[in-house]
C-alpha positions in Angstrom: -0.4 -0.3 0.0 1.2 3.6 -0.4 1.7 4.3 2.9 4.0 1.7 4.1 6.9 3.7 1.8 7.9 6.8 3.7 8.0 9.6 1.2 8.9 12.4 3.7 12.5 14.2 2.4 14.6 15.6 4.3 15.5 19.3 3.2 19.3 19.5 1.9 19.7 22.3 4.3 19.0 20.2 7.4 21.7 17.6 5.9 24.2 20.7 5.7 23.0 21.6 9.3 24.4 18.0 10.4 27.7 19.1 9.4 29.7 21.1 12.3 31.7 22.8 9.7 28.7 24.4 7.6 28.9 27.9 6.2 26.7 30.4 5.9 27.9 30.6 1.7 27.5 26.9 2.0 23.3 27.6 3.2 22.8 30.7 0.6 24.2 28.4 -2.4 20.7 26.4 -1.4 17.8 27.5 -3.7 15.6 27.2 -1.0 16.9 28.7 2.3 14.7 31.8 1.6 11.6 29.3 2.0 13.0 27.2 4.9 13.9 30.5 6.3 10.2 31.7 6.1 8.8 28.4 7.1 10.3 28.8 10.4 13.3 26.0 10.1 14.0 26.1 14.1 17.7 24.9 12.8 18.0 27.3 10.2 17.2 30.5 11.8 19.2 29.4 14.9 22.5 29.1 12.9 21.3 32.2 11.1 21.2 34.4 14.1 24.5 33.0 15.5 27.0 36.4 16.1 29.1 35.4 13.1 26.3 34.9 11.0 24.7 38.1 11.4 27.8 39.7 11.2 28.9 38.4 7.9 25.2 39.2 6.7 25.8 42.7 7.8 28.6 43.2 6.1 27.7 41.6 2.6 24.8 44.2 2.6 27.0 47.3 3.6 30.4 46.2 1.7 30.8 46.4 -2.0 31.3 42.5 -3.5 35.1 42.3 -5.3 34.7 43.6 -8.5 36.4 40.5 -10.3 33.4 38.6 -10.1 31.1 38.2 -12.7 28.4 41.1 -12.9 25.3 38.5 -12.5 26.8 36.7 -9.8 28.5 39.5 -7.9 25.5 40.8 -6.4 23.5 37.5 -5.7 25.1 37.0 -2.1 24.1 40.5 -0.9 20.5 40.0 -2.2 20.2 36.7 -0.7 21.3 38.4 2.9 18.9 41.5 2.4 16.1 39.2 1.8 17.0 36.8 4.7 17.4 39.8 7.3 14.3 41.3 6.3 12.4 38.0 6.2 10.4 39.4 9.8 11.4 36.4 11.8 11.3 37.5 15.2 14.6 35.6 16.2 16.8 37.6 13.8 14.8 41.2 14.2 15.5 40.3 17.9 19.2 39.9 17.2 19.7 42.9 14.9 17.7 45.4 16.7 19.2 44.2 20.5 23.0 44.3 19.4 24.2 47.7 19.0 27.5 46.5 17.3 25.2 45.2 14.4 23.5 48.7 14.6 27.0 50.2 14.3 28.0 48.3 11.0 24.7 49.3 9.8 25.0 52.7 9.9 28.6 52.8 8.9 26.7 52.5 5.2 25.6 56.1 5.6 29.1 57.3 6.1 30.7 56.8 3.3 31.6 59.3 0.7 28.6 59.7 -2.1 27.4 58.3 -4.6 26.6 54.8 -2.8 26.3 52.0 -4.5 22.6 51.8 -5.8 21.7 48.4 -4.8 23.4 48.6 -1.6 21.7 51.7 -0.5 18.2 49.7 -1.5 19.5 46.7 0.6 20.6 48.8 3.8 17.1 51.0 3.2 15.3 47.7 3.5 16.9 46.5 6.4 16.5 49.8 8.6 13.1 50.0 7.4 12.2 46.4 8.5 13.8 47.8 11.8 11.8 51.0 12.3 8.6 49.0 11.8 9.1 45.9 14.0 11.6 47.1 16.6 10.9 50.5 16.3 12.2 51.8 20.0 15.1 50.2 19.8 15.9 51.8 16.1 14.5 55.2 16.9 16.4 55.4 19.9 19.8 54.3 18.5 19.1 56.9 15.4 18.1 60.1 17.5 21.6 59.1 19.3 23.6 59.9 16.1 23.5 63.8 15.6 24.7 63.5 12.0 22.0 61.2 10.7 19.7 63.0 9.3 22.5 65.1 7.3 24.5 61.9 6.2 20.8 60.9 4.7 20.5 64.5 3.1 24.3 63.9 1.6 23.0 61.0 -0.5 19.6 62.1 -1.2 20.7 61.7 -4.9 20.4 57.5 -3.9 16.6 57.1 -4.3 16.8 54.5 -1.0 17.2 57.2 1.1 13.8 58.8 0.3 12.2 55.8 1.2 14.4 55.4 4.8 13.1 59.0 5.1 9.5 58.2 4.5 9.4 55.2 6.8 10.6 57.6 9.6 7.4 59.2 8.7 4.8 56.8 8.6 6.2 53.8 9.9 6.3 54.6 13.1 3.5 53.0 15.9 2.0 54.0 18.3 1.1 57.5 17.6 2.9 59.3 20.9 6.3 57.9 19.5 5.6 59.1 16.3 4.7 62.5 17.5 8.3 62.2 19.0 9.8 61.0 15.7 8.1 63.9 13.9 9.3 66.6 16.4 12.5 65.0 16.2 12.8 65.3 12.6 11.4 69.2 12.6 14.1 69.9 15.2 16.8 68.8 12.8 15.1 71.1 10.0 14.4 68.6 7.6 12.1 70.3 5.3 13.8 73.4 5.7 17.2 71.6 4.4 15.1 69.7 1.6 13.7 72.9 0.4 17.3 74.1 0.4 18.0 71.3 -2.2 15.9 72.5 -4.7 18.3 75.6 -5.8 18.9 76.1 -9.3 22.6 75.0 -9.0 22.1 71.8 -7.0 22.5 68.5 -9.1 19.2 67.3 -10.9 18.9 64.1 -9.7 19.4 65.7 -5.9 16.5 68.5 -6.9 14.3 65.8 -8.0 14.3 63.6 -5.0 14.5 65.9 -2.8 11.0 67.5 -4.4 9.7 63.9 -4.5 10.3 63.7 -0.8 8.3 66.6 -0.3 5.6 65.6 -1.8 5.3 62.3 -0.4 5.7 63.8 3.2 2.7 66.1 2.4 0.7 63.4 1.1 0.8 61.3 4.2 0.8 64.1 6.3 -2.5 65.2 4.9 -3.7 61.5 4.9 -2.5 59.9 8.4 -4.4 63.2 9.6 -7.1 62.4 8.5 -7.2 59.0 9.9 -6.1 60.3 13.4 -8.5 63.4 13.7 -8.3 63.0 17.5 -4.8 63.9 17.7 -3.8 66.4 20.0 -0.8 68.0 18.2 -0.7 68.9 14.9 2.0 67.8 12.0 5.0 70.0 13.0 6.4 69.1 8.8 3.0 69.6 7.6 2.9 73.1 9.5 6.5 73.8 8.5 5.8 73.0 4.6 2.5 75.0 4.3 3.7 77.7 6.2 4.7 81.1 4.0 7.9 81.6 4.6 8.7 77.8 3.3 7.1 78.2 0.4 8.6 81.8 0.3 12.5 80.1 0.4 11.1 77.4 -2.1 10.1 79.9 -4.5 13.4 81.7 -4.3 15.3 78.8 -5.1 13.4 78.4 -8.0 14.0 81.9 -9.4 17.2 82.7 -7.7 20.2 82.5 -10.7 20.0 80.7 -13.6 16.4 79.3 -14.2 16.6 75.9 -15.1 13.9 73.6 -16.7 14.5 71.2 -13.5 14.7 73.2 -10.7 11.2 75.2 -12.1 9.9 71.4 -12.8 10.5 70.2 -9.4 9.9 73.1 -7.5 6.2 73.7 -9.4 5.6 69.8 -8.2 5.5 70.4 -4.9 3.6 73.7 -4.9 0.9 71.7 -7.2 1.0 69.0 -4.0 0.7 71.9 -1.6 -2.3 72.8 -3.7 -3.5 69.7 -5.0 -7.3 68.3 -4.6 -8.1 65.4 -2.6 -10.7 63.2 -4.7 -12.8 60.6 -3.6 -13.3 58.1 -6.2 -13.4 60.9 -9.0 -10.7 60.1 -11.9 -9.8 63.6 -13.2 -10.5 67.1 -12.6 -12.8 67.5 -15.4 -15.4 64.9 -13.2 -15.1 67.1 -10.4 -16.4 69.7 -12.3 -19.1 67.3 -14.6 -20.4 66.2 -11.5 -21.1 69.6 -9.5 -18.3 69.0 -6.8 -15.8 71.8 -5.8 -12.4 71.4 -4.0 -12.8 68.9 -0.9 -10.4 71.1 0.9 -9.5 74.5 1.7 -6.2 75.8 0.5 -4.0 77.5 3.4 -4.0 80.7 2.9 -0.5 81.3 3.5 0.4 79.2 0.3 -1.4 81.3 -2.0 0.2 85.2 -0.2 3.4 83.4 -0.7 3.3 82.4 -4.5 1.1 85.7 -5.3 4.5 88.0 -5.7 5.6 85.3 -7.9 2.8 85.2 -10.5 4.8 87.6 -12.8 8.1 84.8 -12.4 5.9 82.5 -13.5 4.6 84.7 -16.4 7.5 85.3 -17.6 8.4 81.9 -18.3 5.5 81.6 -20.5 6.9 84.3 -22.5 11.0 83.3 -22.4 10.9 79.4 -20.9 14.2 77.4 -20.7 15.9 77.0 -24.2 15.5 73.8 -25.4 16.6 71.9 -29.4 14.4 71.2 -31.6 12.5 67.6 -31.6 11.1 65.5 -34.3 7.7 64.5 -34.2 5.0 62.6 -35.7 3.8 65.0 -37.1 6.9 67.1 -38.2 10.1 68.9 -36.8 9.3 71.1 -33.3 11.4 73.7 -33.8 10.8 75.6 -30.0 8.5 72.6 -28.1 6.3 73.8 -25.2 8.7 72.4 -22.5 8.2 70.3 -19.4 8.5 74.1 -17.4 6.1 76.2 -19.5 3.2 72.7 -19.0 3.8 72.6 -15.1 3.5 76.4 -15.2 0.2 75.4 -17.2 -0.8 73.2 -14.2 -0.3 75.5 -11.3 -2.1 78.5 -12.6 -4.9 75.7 -13.3 -4.7 74.8 -9.3 -4.5 78.6 -8.7 -8.0 79.2 -10.7 -9.7 76.4 -8.8 -8.3 77.7 -5.6 -11.5 80.5 -6.2 -8.9 82.9 -4.3 -10.2 86.5 -5.2 -6.8 88.0 -5.4 -5.1 85.3 -6.8 -7.6 85.4 -9.7 -7.6 89.2 -9.6 -3.6 89.1 -10.5 -4.0 86.6 -13.1 -6.1 88.8 -14.5 -4.4 91.7 -14.6 -1.0 90.2 -15.8 -3.0 88.5 -19.0 -1.8 85.2 -18.1 -5.1 83.4 -20.0 -4.5 85.4 -22.6 -0.9 83.6 -22.9 -2.1 80.2 -21.9 -4.7 80.5 -25.0 -2.0 81.2 -27.4 -0.1 78.5 -26.6 -3.3 76.3 -27.0 -3.8 77.2 -30.4 0.0 77.3 -31.1 0.8 73.9 -30.1 -2.1 72.0 -31.2 -0.6 68.4 -30.8 -0.1 69.0 -26.9 -3.3 67.5 -25.3 -1.8 67.9 -22.0 -1.3 71.4 -22.5 -4.9 71.2 -24.0 -5.9 70.0 -20.9 -4.8 72.5 -18.6 -6.1 75.2 -20.6 -9.4 73.6 -20.6 -9.4 73.2 -16.7 -8.5 77.1 -16.6 -11.6 78.4 -18.4 -13.7 75.7 -16.5 -12.4 77.3 -13.7 -13.4 80.7 -14.2 -16.7 80.0 -15.7 -17.9 77.5 -13.4 -16.2 79.2 -9.9 -19.4 80.9 -8.9 -21.7 78.3 -9.1 -20.1 76.5 -6.5 -18.4 79.1 -4.3 -20.9 78.4 -1.8 -19.7 74.7 -1.2 -18.1 73.7 1.8 -15.6 70.9 2.5 -13.3 70.1 5.2 -10.1 71.5 5.8 -7.5 68.6 5.2 -4.8 70.8 7.2 -4.4 70.1 10.9 -4.4 74.4 11.5 -6.8 76.4 10.4 -6.2 80.2 11.6 -4.2 81.3 7.9 -7.0 78.9 5.6 -9.5 80.4 3.2 -12.9 78.4 3.6 -16.3 79.6 3.6 -17.8 78.9 6.7 -21.0 77.6 6.6 -22.8 80.7 8.3 -21.7 82.7 5.3 -24.6 83.8 3.0 -23.8 83.7 -0.6 -23.5 87.6 -0.7 -20.4 87.4 1.4 -18.8 85.1 -0.4 -15.9 86.5 -3.4 -17.3 86.9 -6.9 -14.7 86.8 -9.2 -17.5 88.2 -12.0 -18.0 91.3 -9.8 -15.2 94.2 -9.1 -15.1 97.8 -9.4 -12.4 97.5 -11.9 -15.1 94.7 -14.5 -11.7 95.1 -17.0 -9.6 92.9 -14.2 -12.1 90.2 -13.8 -11.4 87.0 -15.1 -14.7 86.4 -16.4 -14.4 89.8 -18.7 -10.4 89.4 -19.5 -11.7 85.8 -21.1 -14.4 86.8 -23.1 -12.6 90.8 -23.8 -8.9 90.8 -23.7 -8.6 86.7 -24.6 -11.5 86.9 -27.1 -12.0 83.9 -26.5 -15.6 83.5 -28.7 -13.3 84.8 -31.7 -10.8 82.5 -31.3 -13.4 79.8 -31.0 -15.0 80.9 -34.3 -11.5 81.5 -36.2 -9.7 78.0 -34.9 -13.2 76.5 -36.2 -13.2 77.9 -39.3 -9.1 77.2 -39.8 -9.9 73.4 -39.0 -12.7 72.8 -41.4 -10.6 74.2 -44.4 -7.6 72.0 -43.3 -10.1 69.1 -43.5 -12.1 70.6 -46.7 -8.7 70.3 -48.7 -8.0 66.8 -47.7 -5.6 67.7 -44.1 -5.8 66.1 -40.8 -8.1 67.3 -38.1 -6.2 69.5 -35.5 -5.3 67.8 -32.5 -6.8 70.2 -30.3 -10.4 70.0 -31.4 -11.5 68.1 -29.0 -10.7 70.2 -26.3 -12.0 72.9 -28.1 -15.3 71.6 -28.4 -15.6 71.0 -24.6 -14.6 74.8 -23.8 -17.4 76.0 -26.1 -20.3 73.5 -24.7 -19.1 75.0 -21.3 -19.3 78.5 -22.4 -22.8 77.7 -23.7 -24.0 75.7 -20.9 -23.2 78.7 -18.8 -24.6 81.0 -21.3 -27.8 79.1 -21.0 -27.8 78.9 -17.2 -25.9 79.4 -13.9 -24.9 82.2 -11.8 -22.7 84.0 -14.5 -25.7 83.7 -17.3 -26.2 87.4 -17.3 -22.7 88.2 -17.2 -22.0 86.2 -20.5 -24.7 87.5 -22.3 -23.7 90.9 -21.9 -20.0 90.3 -23.1 -21.9 88.0 -25.8 -23.8 91.3 -26.9 -20.8 93.6 -27.2 -19.5 91.8 -29.5 -19.9 93.3 -32.8 -22.5 92.1 -35.0 -21.0 90.2 -37.5 -18.9 88.1 -35.1 -22.2 87.9 -32.8 -24.0 86.6 -35.8 -21.1 83.6 -36.3 -21.4 82.8 -33.2 -25.2 82.1 -33.1 -25.0 80.0 -36.3 -21.8 78.5 -34.6 -24.1 77.3 -31.2 -27.2 76.2 -33.6 -25.8 74.3 -36.4 -21.7 73.6 -36.0 -21.9 72.6 -32.4 -25.1 71.1 -31.9 -24.1 68.9 -34.8 -20.7 68.2 -33.7 -22.4 67.2 -29.7 -25.0 64.8 -31.7 -22.1 63.1 -33.2 -20.1 62.9 -30.7 -22.9 61.7 -28.2 -26.0 59.6 -30.3 -24.2 58.2 -32.5 -22.9 55.1 -30.3 -24.3 52.2 -32.1 -23.0 51.6 -35.7 -26.0 50.4 -38.3 -23.3 48.7 -40.5 -22.5 45.1 -40.0 -24.1 44.2 -36.7 -22.8 40.9 -35.8 -21.4 38.6 -32.8 -18.0 38.8 -32.4 -18.3 35.2 -31.3 -17.7 32.2 -33.7 -19.6 29.9 -31.9 -22.9 32.3 -32.2 -22.3 32.3 -36.1 -22.5 28.7 -35.9 -25.5 28.2 -34.1 -28.0 30.9 -34.8 -30.2 29.5 -37.3 -30.7 33.0 -38.9 -28.3 35.6 -41.0 -26.6 37.4 -38.4 -26.9 41.0 -40.6 -30.7 40.6 -40.1 -31.7 39.0 -36.7 -33.4 41.3 -34.8 -32.6 39.7 -31.5 -28.3 39.6 -32.5 -28.7 43.8 -33.6 -30.6 44.2 -29.9 -28.2 41.9 -28.2 -25.1 44.0 -30.0 -26.5 47.0 -29.0 -26.7 46.1 -25.2 -22.9 45.2 -25.2 -21.2 48.7 -26.8 -19.3 50.7 -24.9 -21.0 53.7 -23.6 -19.1 56.8 -22.6 -17.9 57.4 -19.1 -20.2 59.9 -18.3 -23.2 58.7 -20.2 -25.5 57.8 -16.9 -24.7 61.8 -15.9 -25.4 63.2 -19.0 -28.4 60.9 -20.1 -31.8 61.6 -19.5 -34.7 64.1 -19.1 -37.5 65.6 -17.2 -40.7 65.7 -18.4 -39.7 69.5 -20.0 -36.6 68.7 -21.0 -37.8 66.1 -23.1 -40.8 67.7 -24.5 -38.8 70.7 -25.9 -35.2 69.1 -26.4 -34.5 70.2 -29.8 -34.4 74.0 -28.7 -32.2 73.2 -25.9 -28.2 72.8 -26.7 -27.8 70.8 -23.2 -30.3 68.1 -24.4 -27.8 66.2 -26.4 -29.5 63.3 -26.2 -32.6 62.8 -28.2 -32.4 59.1 -28.4 -29.6 56.9 -27.9 -29.8 54.7 -31.1 -31.6 53.8 -34.3 -31.4 50.8 -36.0 -32.8 50.8 -39.4 -33.4 47.3 -41.2 -34.4 47.2 -44.8 -35.7 43.7 -46.4 -36.6 43.5 -50.1 -38.5 40.5 -49.8 -40.2 40.6 -53.5 -38.4 37.2 -54.1 -38.4 34.2 -51.6 -34.9 35.1 -50.2 -34.2 33.2 -47.2 -33.2 36.7 -45.3 -36.7 37.5 -45.3 -38.2 34.4 -44.6 -36.1 33.9 -41.8 -36.7 37.5 -40.5 -40.6 37.1 -40.7 -40.5 33.8 -39.2 -38.9 35.5 -36.3 -40.5 38.3 -35.5 -43.7 36.3 -36.0 -43.0 33.9 -33.9 -41.0 35.3 -31.2 -42.4 39.0 -30.7 -45.8 38.8 -29.9 -49.1 41.2 -29.5 -48.6 43.6 -26.6 -52.6 43.2 -25.8 -53.1 41.0 -22.9 -53.9 37.2 -24.0 -56.0 34.8 -22.3 -53.0 32.4 -21.2 -50.0 33.3 -20.0 -46.9 32.2 -22.0 -43.3 33.0 -22.4 -43.0 34.7 -25.3 -39.8 34.4 -25.8 -40.0 30.3 -25.5 -38.2 28.3 -28.2 -40.8 27.4 -30.9 -40.5 25.6 -34.5 -40.0 28.0 -36.9 -41.9 27.7 -40.3 -40.0 29.2 -43.3 -42.9 28.5 -45.5 -44.0 32.2 -45.0 -43.7 34.1 -48.4 -43.2 37.8 -48.0 -44.5 40.3 -51.1 -43.5 43.7 -49.7 -40.4 45.7 -49.3 -40.6 46.8 -45.5 -38.8 49.0 -43.8 -38.2 48.5 -39.1 -36.5 50.9 -36.7 -35.5 50.0 -33.2 -35.4 53.3 -31.1 -34.5 52.5 -27.4 -34.9 55.1 -24.8 -34.0 55.5 -21.2 -34.6 57.3 -18.5 -32.8 59.0 -15.4 -35.6 57.1 -13.5 -34.6 53.6 -14.8 -37.1 53.0 -17.1 -36.4 51.5 -20.2 -38.4 51.8 -23.5 -37.9 49.5 -26.5 -39.7 52.3 -29.6 -40.4 49.8 -32.8 -41.6 51.7 -35.6 -42.3 50.3 -39.1 -43.3 51.2 -42.8 -44.5 49.0 -45.7 -46.2 49.0 -48.8 -48.1 45.8 -49.7 -49.2 42.9 -47.6 -47.3 41.8 -44.5 -48.4 41.7 -40.8 -47.3 45.0 -38.7 -46.3 45.3 -35.0 -49.0 46.2 -32.8 -51.3 45.0 -35.1 -53.5 42.1 -35.9 -52.5 40.0 -38.3 -55.6 40.4 -40.2 -56.1 44.1 -39.8 -52.3 44.7 -41.6 -53.1 45.3 -45.1 -55.0 47.8 -43.8 -52.0 50.2 -42.1 -49.0 52.1 -43.9 -47.2 52.9 -40.6 -47.2 52.5 -37.1 -45.8 52.7 -34.1 -45.3 50.8 -30.9 -44.0 51.5 -27.0 -42.6 48.3 -25.2 -41.3 48.5 -21.8 -38.4 46.5 -20.8 -38.2 46.5 -16.9 -35.0 44.3 -16.7 -32.9 45.6 -19.3 -30.3 47.1 -17.1 -27.2 46.0 -18.5 -25.4 49.3 -20.0 -26.7 51.5 -17.2 -24.5 49.9 -14.5 
């Protein structure tokens, strides 16, 4: 029998451990050494935790391996040593965290001259990070005794592993009181100020980039932890410094002092954007925030905005005179003067500042005519969609901010004395309004239509694109964003708090421009919206993508109503379909007069059947709808109208019929299938008794499909 044999296999590691002269290197040569360690092989763990083994493991991750080894095997043992040390085995953690000589050996790695070997730096960071999480008190106590620890870490900040080590100290220390002590210690060491100083234009680009990323991660981690622990009695000192006007001013000084480089501008702007960024809950993209009628989910510290405001002119100058870049070859030709990452980040910053709805900031941007420069770039760089999206956000912010100015959301900061929120007790009249000012020429909405000539630019760009396409050219790459900008203008022109403002500004346009705009909105834009949102189903070649379906179906796919309807159900809907679709009673009855009612119906599927001959297609279609689609009148006996039945192919059709399916879906969840037909000659019509079919030339029937759900999920 099977159980007569002893199939238990002894691990080769156990066989090696039976030898008294076994070495650590011999054990590390075994492929299953890590698995045995994590499986808590007691003999292996006792061997690894011996003093000489632990010393050798630490040496492997902190000392350069011999240069004469093959490159593919040179870091084999250091990698295995690191995995053993971070295997989260209690006996190894206790030995490494409790033995100060081992900690000193680890720490000596930081005392080397830069640059560090990046692989060894990652092994070191992983090992220290694991100890911070598992032996927190011992390791923190050890590091705090080292007065040069922060200086050494920042000295090696060009190695990304040092970023990870700093973030471990901020995010992995528990419990909360000990974490607060660590934060206070890092603040006393002036961690934030020293990272900010690394952003200076004269610094190495790699060090600048890592310092910037570290600051951004600290901001996000600190805000997230403040949200998770609202009961914390003390504010996060690192976040307080980061959001202080003094520190933001120092950051901006580092960015613009001396020769302006793209690296310093981009890295510094990324920190500012993180300080200003909105916290989204389940919504992807800022445009979704606007389409859902949501506003920023936290208030921006006023100290940040006040520090940025004096430097808006410097960002403006970057749009005019960016850091020089050489020409690049793109898929649409040679770009002699690329937009550049610096100008793109300035556009992102302007969009973020406008979304803050701060009155002073918006007035200054208007005074500098920043939007005019951004629109110049929008129409110049017609293939840079990153830029187009930011300009679209800017326009949406200016037009939509009034509608959202009354929304108040909780602040993420752990200090609020310098923030600029709208309190619950404030009335709508007390909220700063960017559209009203004693100097109307310096309000963003007036600047957008007057100084920036937004309407004229939209019309000119559209006409120019039409000429290019008429001549056989390619549609410009910014036309999709231009369509959405035009729709935003129209939507605010028809309703909203700035409706009267925009109406007055449109009336002030020259008469010829006003006529062009009205024609554009009523015809060109309406038709574009119809194409973009209505034609969701192709009426050609409707068939299943499954070959099995083709084999099993008794009817030709091109004329099968069931197949067409099934194909329609699985069509891909647009991301904002559910929110855009639906009507109230008034909109449904007057949709032709409303530019916002982009959905007259979801789809219209037309079927033409030439049945003058005895074609199989005509017979199949006739048999299908006779057998499967019954009268909608109440019947004396209930039966499953979709039950499979024998199909009679003997039916003869003598006319040409046209059938149309129109599917409507309402916001309350009701779904309707609208069936229309027109025919000449004999034949039965849907919604009519067979004997009455020859007396009707056309009819309409409504069917409610209460169970039809797929594309609304």
